[in-house]
N, C-alpha and C positions, 0 to 999 in steps of 0.2 A: 175865313175862319168860321166854323160852324157854331151853332148854339150849344151843342153837347159834346162835340169832338173838335179838338184843335191840334195842330202840329206845331210844336215848339222846337226850335233848332238852336243848339248851342255846341260849339266846338266840334262840329262835324256830326253830331248825333241828333237825329230827329225823334222827338218823343211824341207819339200819338197818344194824347191824353183823353180818356173817357171821363165825362163829367156830367152825369145825369143823376143826381142824388135822389133817393138814398142808396139805390142798389144798381145803378147803371143799367136799368132795364132797356133792352135793345129794341126800341120801337123803329118804325120805318124811317123816320127822320134820322135817327142815330145811325142806322144801317147805311143810309146814303152818305152821311157825313163821314163815316169810316171809309167808304169807297173813295170819296174825294180826298181825304187825308192820305190814303195809300197812294193814289195817283200822284199827288203833289210830292210825297216823299220819294217816289220812284223817279221823278223827273228833275228834281232839284240837285244841281251839282254840289251844293254845300252840304247835302245830307249824304254821309258815307255809310251810316248804319242807323238802325231804327229800334226804339224801345216802345212797346205798347204797355200802357199803364193805366189802371183804373182808379188810382188813389190809394191811400194807406189802409183803408178799411175793406174795400171790396174791388175785385177785378170787374166782374159782371155776373149778375145772378140769373141771367137768361133773358129770353124774349119778354116783351110786354104782353102778358097773357090777356089783360083787359082789352087791349087793342085788337087782339087776335081772335078772341073767343067766339064772336058772332059772325065771323067770316064764312062765306059759302065755299063749296068746292071750286066753283068757277073763279071766285076771287083769289083763292089760294093757288090755283093752277096758274094764274097770271103772275102772282107775286113771288111764289117760291123760287123761280129761276133768278129773279132779281136779288133775293137774299143770298143765294149761293154765289152769284157773281160779285156781290159787294164784298164778301169775305175772301173770295178768290183774288180780288185785287190786292189784299194784304199778302196772301201766299205768293203772289207773283212780283212783289217788290224785289228788284234785282240787286238787293243789298242784304247784308246780315240783319236778321230781325229777331229780337228777343222779347218774350212776354214776361213782364214783371207781375207775378200773380199774388194777390193778397186776398184774404178773406174767402170769398166764394168765387169759383169759376164753374158755373152750372149751365147746362143746355147750350144756348148760343154763346154764352161766355166761354165755356170750354172749347167750343168749336172755333171761336176767334183765336184763342190761345194756341190751338192746334195749327193755325196758319203760320205761326212763327217758326223759325229755325231752331229755337231753343226756348225752354220755359224754366224760369227761376221762380221758386215759390217760397212763401213763408211757412214755417213749420206748423202753423195753425190752420192752413188752408183746407178747404173741402172742394173737390172737383167732382163732376159727374155729368151724366146724360140722363136726366130724369124724365125725358119726354114721354116715355111709355106710361108713366103715372098720370099723364094728362090725356091718354088715349091716342097719342100720335107717336112719331118717331123723329129722331134728329133730322133736321132739314137743311142745315147749313154746312154740311160736310162731315158731320160726326160719324156716320156709318162708314164713310170711306177713309177719312184721314186717321181716325182712331184705329181702325182695323189694320191699316198699313203701318201704323206706328208700333202697335203692341201685339199684333197678330189677331186673327179672327176669333179664336176661342175666348181670349181675355176681353176683347172688345164686346163680344156678345154677352159676357157676364155683366159687364158694366152697363151696357145698354138695356138688356132684357130686365135686369133687376131695378134699374133706375136709382141705384144706391149712391150715397155720397162716399167718395173715396178720400181718406185723409192723407196728409202729406207723405208719411213714410211709405204707405202702400203705393201711392201715386208714383213715388220715386222708384220703388222696386219693380213696378209694372212698366216703367219707362214713359209714363205720361208726363212727368216733369223730370228735368235733368239735374237740377240742383235745389237743395233745400237749405234755407238760411233762416236766421231769426227774422220775425216779421218786420222789425224796423230796418232791416238791412236789405230788403228785397230790391228797392229801387237802386240803391247804391251798387249792389252786386250786378244788376242788369246794365247799369251805365258803365261799370267797369268792363264787363264783357264787350259791350258795344264799342267802347273806347279803343279796343285793340285794333279796330279796323279803320280808324279815321285817317291813317296815313298808309293804308294797305293798297294792294293792287285791285282797284275797283273793277276794272274790266275782267281780270282773271277770276275774281271772286264771283262776279255775276255769271260768268260762263260755267264755273264749277257748280254753282247753285242750279243752273239750268240742266247741266248734265246729270246731277244727282236726282233732282225732282222729276225730270222727264224720264230718266232711265228707270225709275221705279214703276213707271206705267207701261213699259214695253218689255219685250223679251231681251235676254242678255246680248244676243248678237246685234240687235238694233241699238241697244244702249251703248255698246262698244263702238259702233259706227258713229253714233252721235258724239261720243267722247273724242274720237279721232278727228272729226270735223272741227269741233270747238278747239281742240289742242292746236291744230294747224292754223286756225283763224287767229290765235293769239300772236302769231308771228307777223301780223299786220297791225299790231297795237303798240302804243308807247309803253304800256306796262311791261311787255317783253323786252323791249330795248332798254328801259330803265333798270329792270331787275337783273338782266344778264350782264349789263355793263357794270352795275354796282358789284355784282358777285366777282367779276374778273378783277376789278380795281381795288375793292375793299374787303372781299370775303363775304360769307353768307350772312343773310339776315340784317343787312344794314341799309337796304334800299328804301327810299322814301318816294312815294308815288304821287303824281299830280292828277287830281280830279278823275273824270271819267275817261 
């Protein structure tokens, strides 16, 4: 368990809890602890879905600028890929992942939330990529994931201006998927994650791979990947359990075991 990031597991849901008061500034140690928590959540059989949560007041207000300000080009050229892969470990968790976003999700905070499959936010949140106001650009996936999520023109507006986007606009742009009362954010995220604790883990992991990888290739290649993964499911217990339950009990009643 890390000093600033911990994985808490209960009833099949793994909560990656960010805890570096007051603003969860993402320093190098925290970045590496996020990587470690993501790898642990990926490999634990008792984790069927994941919530990323920064606490009731703030998700994460960005990188630790004090730590970063005096770095040289050579130092950042070495560190930047490590930051990117730390967050990529979250995106590659082969399970449903939801970000429970409270307060602020700015810079690296928003980039971390973008690694989730779904984002649930309080109606008072502010999200944004304000890196240009510091003379840099998003460096942990913001230019790539945000553009893929909401389209290049809208992503350029958010990134070029560095402005804070409030909850209603974030929902209309598609940056967040659900807006709830601030006190209900974690409960809503846990409720969504709880839908998968008895789900078809192998099938969900394959579907996530098909969608995420398919977005990075042409349609023909994506369809070929989907076909391979579809066929591969017929070597899994998920397929046997699901189809047997359908024949014997009707649709939607199967309960799946582990990975």
